[in-house]
N, C-alpha and C positions, 0 to 999 in steps of 0.2 A: 444743618444744625439739628434738625429733628431726627435724622437718622442717627446722629452721634448720641443724642439724648436717649434714644430708644435702645442703645447698646449694640448697634450694628458694628461688626468688626471693620477695621481700616481697609482691608482688601475688598470687602463688599462695597464700602462707600466709594472706593476708587473706581470700581467697575461702574457704579451708578453715575459717577462724575463723567467718566469717559464716554459712556453710552448716551447720556442725556445732555449734559451741559457742554462738554467739549465738542460734540458733534454739531450742536447748534452754533457754537462760536466759529466753527470752521466751515459752515455751510457755504458752498460755492466760492471758497477762498481763492482758487486759481484766478477767478475773474477780478476780485477786488484787492488781493493782497499787495500787489506792487504799487497800488495807488494810496495806501494808507499813510497817514502822517505819523510822526513819532508819538504824538499825544494819543492818537487813536490806538496805535499798537500797544502803548503802555497801559491804556484802559483795559484792553482785552487781556493783557498779561496779568493785570491786577485781579481779574476774575479768577484766573487759575491760581494765583498766589493766595487769594482768600480761601478758595476751596481746599488747597493743600494745607493751609494753616488750620482749617477745621479738622481735616483728617489726621494730620500729624502736628499737633499743637506744640510739641517740644522741639521740633526741628526748624531750622532756617529754611528759606525757600529753596536754595540750592541743594541742601541736604534732603529735603522732601522730594525734589525732582529725582535725585539719585536713588532714594529709597523706593520710590514708586516706579522707577525706570521709565519716566516720561521726559520727552524733550520740552524745552520751553515753546510757547505757542509760535513765536516768530520763526524758529528753526523748523517747526512742523509745517507751518504754512509755506515756507520757502521750499521745502522738499516736496510737498504736495503740488505746488505750482510748477516746479521743475519737472516732475514726473508727468504731469498733465501736458506740459508743452512738448516734452520729448515724445510723448505718444502722438501729439498733433503732427510731428514731423514725418510720421509714417504715411505713405500715400493712401492707405486704406481708411484712415481716420476720417470721421464725418466732418471735422472742422479743418481738414487739411487745405481746402480751397481758400481759406482766409489768409494763408501765408503767401508772400510774394514769390515769384518764380525764382529758380536757381539762377545765379549770376553766370552768364555765358561770356567768358573773356576771349575766346578764340584760341587760347593756348592752354597747355596742360598745367594744372595746378595740383598741389599735393592734396588739396581738399576742396570740394565745391561747397560754397556757402550761399546762403540767401542774403541778399542785401537788405539791411533794415530800412523800412520806409522812411522817407523824409517827413519829419514832424514839424509842424508850425508852432505847436503849443507844448509846454511842459506836461500838461495834463494828459495829452495823447501819448507822450513819451513814457508815461507811467502806467501804460496798459500792458496786457499780457504779451501781445505779439511783438511790439518793438523791444520791450524789455527782454523777452526770451531770446529774440534774435541777437541782441547785443551781448547777452550774458551766458546763454546755455547752449547755443548751437555748436 
């Protein structure tokens, strides 16, 4: 709001938002994104909604996202988590050892996959490795 009052153009305010605020909201999101509740996700989205309402007061949230060429935070966290997990699948990645071994069936399959680990709790199921193996491999 202070930047708006001082007469900063919308493009500059958008750069400040993405560099300072959004980077803080997305810090280490591949680790915690899949475990968020709907309420927590909505609260994070509300911060971006408020910022875009300050930058573009005459536009709705969807129109402000289109004008600023930004995705909503859920889509961005999902894509960041997916790209991080896909990088983990490569043998040279430093976290590759956390993944279960490839499934050996003894016969030729079209595609080799890793078996998702057996989870006893829903909380563990909502972590990066089980979620990624179930959805992104």
